[in-house]
C-alpha positions in Angstrom: 15.7 -48.7 -6.2 18.3 -45.9 -6.3 20.7 -45.9 -3.3 21.3 -42.7 -1.5 25.1 -43.1 -1.2 27.9 -45.0 -2.8 29.2 -47.9 -0.7 32.9 -48.1 0.1 34.8 -50.1 -2.6 35.5 -53.0 -0.3 31.9 -53.5 0.7 29.3 -54.8 -1.7 25.7 -54.1 -0.6 24.6 -57.4 -2.1 27.1 -59.4 -0.1 26.6 -61.0 3.4 28.3 -57.9 4.8 25.3 -55.6 4.2 25.3 -54.6 7.9 28.7 -52.9 7.6 27.5 -51.2 4.4 24.3 -49.9 6.1 26.4 -48.8 9.1 28.4 -46.5 6.9 25.4 -44.8 5.4 24.4 -41.2 6.3 20.9 -42.2 7.5 22.3 -44.8 9.9 24.9 -42.3 11.1 22.3 -39.6 11.7 20.2 -42.0 13.7 23.2 -43.2 15.7 24.3 -39.6 16.4 20.8 -38.6 17.5 20.6 -41.6 19.9 24.0 -41.0 21.3 23.2 -37.3 22.0 20.0 -38.2 23.9 21.7 -40.9 25.9 24.7 -38.7 26.8 22.5 -35.8 27.9 20.2 -38.1 30.0 23.2 -39.8 31.6 24.9 -36.6 32.5 21.6 -35.2 33.9 20.9 -38.3 36.0 24.5 -38.7 37.3 24.6 -35.0 38.3 21.3 -35.3 40.0 22.3 -38.5 41.8 25.7 -37.0 42.7 23.9 -34.0 44.3 21.8 -36.4 46.3 24.9 -38.3 47.6 26.8 -35.1 48.3 23.9 -33.7 50.3 23.7 -36.9 52.2 27.4 -36.7 53.1 27.8 -33.0 53.8 24.4 -31.7 54.5 23.0 -34.4 56.7 21.2 -31.8 58.9 19.4 -30.5 55.8 18.5 -34.0 54.7 17.2 -34.8 58.2 14.9 -31.8 58.2 11.3 -33.1 58.8 8.8 -32.1 56.2 5.7 -33.7 57.8 5.7 -36.4 60.4 8.6 -38.8 60.1 9.1 -37.9 56.4 12.2 -35.8 55.8 13.9 -34.0 52.9 16.3 -36.9 52.4 13.5 -39.4 52.0 11.7 -37.2 49.5 14.8 -36.7 47.5 15.5 -40.4 47.5 11.9 -41.0 46.2 12.5 -38.3 43.6 15.5 -40.4 42.3 13.0 -43.2 41.5 10.5 -40.8 40.0 13.3 -39.2 37.8 14.3 -42.6 36.5 10.7 -43.2 35.3 10.6 -39.8 33.8 13.8 -40.4 31.9 12.5 -43.7 30.7 9.3 -42.1 29.5 11.3 -39.4 27.7 13.4 -42.1 26.0 10.3 -44.0 24.8 8.9 -40.7 23.5 12.2 -39.8 21.8 12.5 -43.2 20.1 8.8 -43.1 18.9 9.0 -39.6 17.6 12.5 -39.1 16.3 14.5 -42.3 16.2 11.8 -44.4 14.6 11.6 -41.9 11.7 15.4 -42.1 11.2 15.4 -45.9 11.4 12.6 -46.0 8.7 14.9 -43.9 6.5 17.7 -46.4 6.9 15.3 -49.2 6.0 14.1 -47.4 2.9 17.7 -46.8 1.9 18.5 -50.5 2.4 15.3 -51.7 0.7 16.2 -54.1 -2.0 19.9 -54.5 -1.1 19.4 -57.3 1.5 17.9 -60.5 0.2 
């Protein structure tokens, strides 16, 4: 099978160091960049959302204590929303890996096919 890129001179794709060779390939790098971008964006979003919750709890306690219905207040609903947003981010991650990352990983496997024994 024809390989899509030339390995670095010090790395032989047929050697035991095939992982380093794969890691330097364009398909692996594309998959890694895509994953890193998703993780960074999700982390920034969640930390900002959590930070807002903490800041509201510290400086807007009257707002957070505002009753919505019965003994349920805004602070409790926003706290519950933290858990819900965690599950949503997890679902988006699973969807991302199934739709985009799995395709990129398959390309890396096709590139590597026949080089590892």
